DSSP file (Angstrom, degrees, kcal/mol; ACC not computed):
  #  RESIDUE AA STRUCTURE BP1 BP2  ACC     N-H-->O    O-->H-N    N-H-->O    O-->H-N    TCO  KAPPA ALPHA  PHI   PSI    X-CA   Y-CA   Z-CA
    1    1 A X              0   0    0      0, 0.0     2,-0.3     0, 0.0     0, 0.0   0.000 360.0 360.0 360.0 136.2   68.5   12.1   11.1
    2    2 A X        -     0   0    0      1,-0.1     2,-0.2     0, 0.0     0, 0.0  -0.527 360.0-123.7 -71.6 131.2   67.1   15.6   12.0
    3    3 A X        -     0   0    0     -2,-0.3     2,-0.1     1,-0.1    51,-0.1  -0.522  24.4-108.8 -80.9 144.1   63.3   15.7   12.3
    4    4 A X        -     0   0    0     49,-0.4     2,-0.7    52,-0.3    -1,-0.1  -0.421  16.4-148.4 -68.2 138.6   61.3   18.1   10.2
    5    5 A X        -     0   0    0     -2,-0.1    -1,-0.1     2,-0.0    27,-0.0  -0.858  25.7-153.0-107.0  95.0   59.6   21.0   11.9
    6    6 A X        -     0   0    0     -2,-0.7     2,-0.3     4,-0.0    23,-0.0  -0.312  13.5-171.4 -72.4 149.2   56.4   21.5    9.7
    7    7 A X    >   -     0   0    0     21,-0.0     3,-1.9    -2,-0.0    19,-0.3  -0.954  38.2 -86.8-131.4 154.2   54.6   24.8    9.3
    8    8 A X  T 3  S+     0   0    0     -2,-0.3    19,-0.2     1,-0.3     3,-0.1  -0.413 115.2  22.4 -64.2 131.9   51.3   25.5    7.6
    9    9 A X  T 3  S+     0   0    0     17,-2.9    55,-2.4     1,-0.3    -1,-0.3   0.297  90.4 134.1  95.6  -7.4   51.8   26.1    3.9
   10   10 A X  E <   -A   63   0A   0     -3,-1.9    16,-2.6    53,-0.2     2,-0.5  -0.471  56.8-123.6 -77.0 144.2   55.1   24.3    3.7
   11   11 A X  E     - B   0  25A   0     51,-0.7    48,-2.7    49,-0.4    49,-0.9  -0.770  35.9-179.9 -88.2 131.0   55.7   21.8    0.8
   12   12 A X  E     -AB  58  24A   0     12,-2.6    12,-2.5    -2,-0.5     2,-0.4  -0.917  21.5-140.1-128.9 154.5   56.6   18.3    2.1
   13   13 A X  E     -AB  57  23A   0     44,-2.9    44,-2.3    -2,-0.3     2,-0.4  -0.948  22.3-124.9-113.4 136.9   57.5   15.0    0.4
   14   14 A X  E     -A   56   0A   0      8,-2.1     7,-3.4    -2,-0.4    42,-0.2  -0.647  25.1-179.3 -79.2 132.1   56.2   11.7    1.8
   15   15 A X        +     0   0    0     40,-2.7     2,-0.3    -2,-0.4    41,-0.2   0.324  64.3  40.5-114.1   6.7   59.0    9.3    2.4
   16   16 A X  S    S+     0   0    0     39,-0.6     3,-0.3     3,-0.0    -1,-0.1  -0.994  89.3  31.9-152.5 150.8   56.9    6.4    3.7
   17   17 A X  S >  S-     0   0    0     -2,-0.3     3,-1.5     1,-0.2    -3,-0.0  -0.360 101.9 -52.6  97.1-178.9   53.7    4.6    2.9
   18   18 A X  T 3  S+     0   0    0      1,-0.3    -1,-0.2    -2,-0.1     0, 0.0   0.631 134.6  59.1 -74.0 -10.1   51.8    4.1   -0.4
   19   19 A X  T >  S+     0   0    0     -3,-0.3     3,-2.1     3,-0.1    -5,-0.3   0.212  77.5 149.3 -95.9  13.2   52.0    7.9   -1.1
   20   20 A X  T <   +     0   0    0     -3,-1.5    -5,-0.2     1,-0.3     3,-0.1  -0.191  65.5  18.1 -51.7 130.2   55.8    7.7   -0.9
   21   21 A X  T 3  S+     0   0    0     -7,-3.4    -1,-0.3     1,-0.3     2,-0.2   0.288  93.9 126.3  93.0 -10.0   57.4   10.3   -3.2
   22   22 A X    <   -     0   0    0     -3,-2.1    -8,-2.1    -8,-0.1     2,-0.3  -0.541  56.8-126.6 -85.0 148.3   54.3   12.5   -3.6
   23   23 A X  E     +B   13   0A   0    -10,-0.2     2,-0.3    -2,-0.2   -10,-0.2  -0.724  32.4 173.2 -93.7 141.6   54.4   16.3   -2.8
   24   24 A X  E     -B   12   0A   0    -12,-2.5   -12,-2.6    -2,-0.3     2,-0.5  -0.935  28.9-126.2-141.3 163.1   51.9   17.8   -0.4
   25   25 A X  E     -BC  11  38A   0     13,-2.8    13,-2.1    -2,-0.3     2,-0.4  -0.961  32.0-116.8-111.6 131.9   51.2   21.1    1.3
   26   26 A X  E     + C   0  37A   0    -16,-2.6   -17,-2.9    -2,-0.5    11,-0.3  -0.545  31.9 179.3 -68.9 120.2   50.8   21.2    5.0
   27   27 A X  E     -     0   0A   0      9,-2.9     2,-0.3    -2,-0.4    10,-0.2   0.808  65.1  -6.3 -92.4 -35.1   47.3   22.3    5.8
   28   28 A X  E     - C   0  36A   0      8,-1.6     8,-3.1   -21,-0.1     2,-0.6  -0.984  56.2-131.7-158.5 149.9   47.5   22.1    9.7
   29   29 A X  E     - C   0  35A   0     -2,-0.3     6,-0.2     6,-0.2     3,-0.1  -0.941  21.8-174.2-105.4 113.8   49.9   21.0   12.4
   30   30 A X        -     0   0    0      4,-1.3     2,-0.2    -2,-0.6     5,-0.2   0.938  58.8 -42.3 -77.2 -48.6   47.9   18.9   14.8
   31   31 A X  S    S-     0   0    0      3,-1.5    -1,-0.2     0, 0.0     0, 0.0  -0.817  80.9 -58.8-159.9-162.1   50.6   18.4   17.5
   32   32 A X  S    S+     0   0    0     -2,-0.2     3,-0.1     1,-0.2    21,-0.0   0.634 132.1  32.6 -72.0  -9.8   54.2   17.6   17.9
   33   33 A X  S    S+     0   0    0      1,-0.1    20,-2.7    19,-0.1    21,-0.4   0.722 111.9  52.3-116.3 -30.0   53.9   14.3   16.0
   34   34 A X  E     - D   0  52A   0     18,-0.2    -3,-1.5    19,-0.1    -4,-1.3  -0.832  49.3-177.7-120.0 151.3   51.1   14.7   13.3
   35   35 A X  E     -CD  29  51A   0     16,-2.1    16,-2.2    -2,-0.3     2,-0.4  -0.926  23.2-130.2-133.2 161.1   50.3   17.1   10.5
   36   36 A X  E     +CD  28  50A   0     -8,-3.1    -9,-2.9    -2,-0.3    -8,-1.6  -0.948  32.9 178.6-108.9 135.8   47.4   17.3    8.0
   37   37 A X  E     -CD  26  49A   0     12,-2.2    12,-3.3    -2,-0.4     2,-0.3  -0.964  12.7-167.5-140.9 154.3   48.4   17.7    4.4
   38   38 A X  E     -C   25   0A   0    -13,-2.1   -13,-2.8    -2,-0.3     6,-0.2  -0.962  17.8-168.2-138.1 152.6   46.7   18.0    1.0
   39   39 A X        -     0   0    0      4,-2.3     5,-0.2    -2,-0.3    47,-0.1   0.399  45.8-120.4-118.4  -1.7   47.8   17.8   -2.7
   40   40 A X  S    S+     0   0    0      3,-2.1     4,-0.2     1,-0.2    36,-0.1   0.379  98.9  55.2  81.9  -6.5   44.6   19.1   -4.2
   41   41 A X  S    S+     0   0    0      2,-0.3     3,-0.2     3,-0.1    -1,-0.2   0.623 121.6   8.6-121.0 -78.4   44.0   15.9   -6.2
   42   42 A X  S    S+     0   0    0      1,-0.3     2,-0.7    -3,-0.0    47,-0.0   0.889 137.7  39.9 -76.1 -41.1   43.9   12.7   -4.2
   43   43 A X  S    S-     0   0    0     29,-0.1    -4,-2.3     6,-0.0    -3,-2.1  -0.890  83.8-170.8-113.5 102.2   43.9   14.4   -0.9
   44   44 A X        -     0   0    0     -2,-0.7     3,-0.4     3,-0.3    -3,-0.1  -0.274  39.7-102.4 -85.6 172.0   41.7   17.4   -1.0
   45   45 A X  S    S+     0   0    0      1,-0.2     3,-0.5     2,-0.1    -1,-0.1   0.749 124.1  54.1 -67.8 -22.5   41.4   20.2    1.5
   46   46 A X  S    S+     0   0    0      1,-0.2    -1,-0.2     0, 0.0     2,-0.2   0.780 121.2  30.0 -76.4 -28.5   38.1   18.6    2.6
   47   47 A X  S    S-     0   0    0     -3,-0.4    -3,-0.3     2,-0.0    -1,-0.2  -0.566  84.1-179.7-130.3  68.4   39.8   15.3    3.2
   48   48 A X        -     0   0    0     -3,-0.5     2,-0.4    -2,-0.2   -10,-0.2  -0.268  30.8-111.2 -69.8 156.8   43.5   16.0    4.2
   49   49 A X  E     -D   37   0A   0    -12,-3.3   -12,-2.2    -6,-0.1     2,-0.5  -0.751  21.5-142.0 -88.7 130.7   45.9   13.2    4.9
   50   50 A X  E     +D   36   0A   0     -2,-0.4     2,-0.3   -14,-0.2   -14,-0.2  -0.836  32.9 166.7 -92.9 128.1   47.0   12.8    8.5
   51   51 A X  E     -D   35   0A   0    -16,-2.2   -16,-2.1    -2,-0.5     2,-0.2  -0.994  40.4-108.6-144.3 145.5   50.7   11.8    8.7
   52   52 A X  E >   -D   34   0A   0     -2,-0.3     3,-1.6   -18,-0.2   -18,-0.2  -0.522  27.9-132.9 -71.3 140.4   53.5   11.5   11.2
   53   53 A X  G >  S+     0   0    0    -20,-2.7     3,-1.4     1,-0.3   -49,-0.4   0.722 102.8  69.4 -71.6 -17.1   56.1   14.2   10.6
   54   54 A X  G 3  S+     0   0    0    -21,-0.4    -1,-0.3     1,-0.3   -20,-0.1   0.698  95.2  57.5 -69.7 -15.5   58.9   11.7   10.9
   55   55 A X  G <  S+     0   0    0     -3,-1.6   -40,-2.7   -39,-0.0   -39,-0.6   0.137  97.1  86.5 -95.8  17.5   57.7   10.3    7.6
   56   56 A X  E <   -A   14   0A   0     -3,-1.4     2,-0.4   -42,-0.2   -52,-0.3  -0.876  55.6-161.1-122.8 151.4   58.1   13.7    5.8
   57   57 A X  E     -A   13   0A   0    -44,-2.3   -44,-2.9    -2,-0.3     2,-0.3  -0.950  35.0-103.7-122.4 147.4   60.9   15.4    4.0
   58   58 A X  E     -A   12   0A   0     -2,-0.4   -46,-0.2   -46,-0.2     3,-0.1  -0.568  33.2-172.4 -70.9 129.8   61.1   19.2    3.3
   59   59 A X  E     -     0   0A   0    -48,-2.7     2,-0.3    -2,-0.3   -47,-0.2   0.809  58.5 -16.4 -94.7 -32.9   60.3   19.7   -0.3
   60   60 A X  E     -     0   0A   0    -49,-0.9   -49,-0.4     2,-0.2    -1,-0.3  -0.986  52.3-116.2-164.8 163.2   61.0   23.4   -0.8
   61   61 A X  E    S+     0   0A   0     -2,-0.3     2,-0.1    -3,-0.1    -1,-0.0   0.599  81.3 107.7 -82.0 -10.7   61.5   26.7    1.0
   62   62 A X  E     -     0   0A   0     20,-0.1   -51,-0.7     1,-0.0     2,-0.4  -0.364  57.2-152.7 -70.8 147.3   58.4   28.2   -0.6
   63   63 A X  E     -A   10   0A   0    -53,-0.2     2,-0.5    -2,-0.1   -53,-0.2  -0.972   9.4-134.9-122.0 133.3   55.3   28.7    1.6
   64   64 A X        -     0   0    0    -55,-2.4     2,-0.6    -2,-0.4    11,-0.0  -0.754  17.8-137.1 -87.5 132.0   51.8   28.7    0.4
   65   65 A X        -     0   0    0     -2,-0.5     2,-0.6   -56,-0.0   -56,-0.1  -0.792  13.1-144.5 -89.4 124.2   49.6   31.5    1.7
   66   66 A X        -     0   0    0     -2,-0.6   -58,-0.0   -58,-0.1   -39,-0.0  -0.805  17.2-161.6 -92.2 120.2   46.1   30.3    2.7
   67   67 A X        -     0   0    0     -2,-0.6     3,-0.4     1,-0.0    -1,-0.1   0.142  46.0 -72.2 -78.0-158.7   43.5   33.0    2.0
   68   68 A X  S    S+     0   0    0      1,-0.3     2,-0.2     0, 0.0    -2,-0.0   0.845 126.5  10.6 -71.0 -32.7   40.0   33.1    3.5
   69   69 A X  S    S-     0   0    0      2,-0.0    -1,-0.3     0, 0.0     2,-0.0  -0.663  79.6-163.5-147.2  85.9   38.8   30.1    1.4
   70   70 A X        -     0   0    0     -3,-0.4     2,-0.3    -2,-0.2    -4,-0.1  -0.347  10.1-142.9 -70.8 154.9   41.6   28.2   -0.4
   71   71 A X     >  -     0   0    0      1,-0.1     4,-1.4   -27,-0.0     3,-0.4  -0.785  21.9-118.2-114.4 158.1   40.7   25.8   -3.2
   72   72 A X  H  > S+     0   0    0     -2,-0.3     4,-2.3     1,-0.2     5,-0.2   0.824 116.3  59.7 -64.4 -29.1   42.1   22.5   -4.3
   73   73 A X  H  > S+     0   0    0      1,-0.2     4,-2.5     2,-0.2    -1,-0.2   0.838 101.1  55.2 -67.1 -31.7   43.1   24.1   -7.6
   74   74 A X  H  > S+     0   0    0     -3,-0.4     4,-2.0     2,-0.2    -1,-0.2   0.883 108.2  48.0 -65.0 -39.1   45.2   26.6   -5.7
   75   75 A X  H  X S+     0   0    0     -4,-1.4     4,-2.3     2,-0.2    -2,-0.2   0.928 112.6  47.5 -66.4 -46.6   47.1   23.8   -4.0
   76   76 A X  H  X S+     0   0    0     -4,-2.3     4,-2.3     1,-0.2    -2,-0.2   0.920 113.2  48.9 -63.7 -43.7   47.7   22.0   -7.3
   77   77 A X  H  X S+     0   0    0     -4,-2.5     4,-2.4     1,-0.2    -1,-0.2   0.882 111.2  50.2 -61.4 -40.5   48.8   25.3   -9.0
   78   78 A X  H  X S+     0   0    0     -4,-2.0     4,-1.1     2,-0.2    -2,-0.2   0.926 111.1  47.4 -65.5 -45.5   51.2   26.1   -6.2
   79   79 A X  H  <>S+     0   0    0     -4,-2.3     5,-2.7     1,-0.2     3,-0.4   0.907 113.9  48.4 -62.7 -41.6   52.8   22.6   -6.2
   80   80 A X  H ><5S+     0   0    0     -4,-2.3     3,-1.6     1,-0.2    -1,-0.2   0.889 107.4  55.2 -66.6 -38.9   53.2   22.8  -10.0
   81   81 A X  H 3<5S+     0   0    0     -4,-2.4    -1,-0.2     1,-0.3    -2,-0.2   0.747 107.1  51.0 -65.1 -22.7   54.7   26.3   -9.9
   82   82 A X  T 3<5S-     0   0    0     -4,-1.1    -1,-0.3    -3,-0.4    -2,-0.2   0.315 126.0-100.9 -97.2   7.7   57.3   25.0   -7.5
   83   83 A X  T < 5S+     0   0    0     -3,-1.6     2,-0.7     1,-0.2    -3,-0.2   0.634  80.3 130.5  88.1  15.9   58.2   22.1   -9.8
   84   84 A X      < +     0   0    0     -5,-2.7     2,-0.6    -6,-0.2    -1,-0.2  -0.900  27.8 175.5-106.3 111.4   56.3   19.3   -8.1
   85   85 A X        -     0   0    0     -2,-0.7     2,-0.9    -3,-0.1     3,-0.1  -0.956  22.2-149.4-118.7 113.9   54.1   17.3  -10.4
   86   86 A X        -     0   0    0     -2,-0.6   -64,-0.1     1,-0.2    -2,-0.0  -0.731  13.7-163.1 -81.2 108.8   52.3   14.3   -8.8
   87   87 A X        +     0   0    0     -2,-0.9     2,-0.4     2,-0.1    -1,-0.2   0.681  57.6  96.0 -75.8 -19.4   52.2   12.0  -11.8
   88   88 A X        -     0   0    0      1,-0.1    -2,-0.1    -3,-0.1     2,-0.0  -0.585  53.6-166.4 -77.0 130.0   49.5    9.6  -10.6
   89   89 A X              0   0    0     -2,-0.4    -1,-0.1     1,-0.2    -2,-0.1  -0.278 360.0 360.0-107.9  44.4   46.1   10.6  -12.0
   90   90 A X              0   0    0     -2,-0.0    -1,-0.2     0, 0.0    -2,-0.0   0.460 360.0 360.0 -79.0 360.0   44.0    8.3   -9.6
């Protein structure tokens, strides 16, 4: 299987772990193996999730533009506008 090349602002889907099936936005690419990602609800921009890129799938071609100070609400709205609704309200 071809490995994903993540970029900042890309929508990704988790394919492993307890967050399997959830949509996230890549906040930062740490190195060739790990990324930081947030969904604006469970994983906020202040507490992004660190995940191996081999456990991710590309969710969409859309890219989120990060302004000077992005908000969690911006991440949630972007994911919703692209058709990704994370149904768990934990």
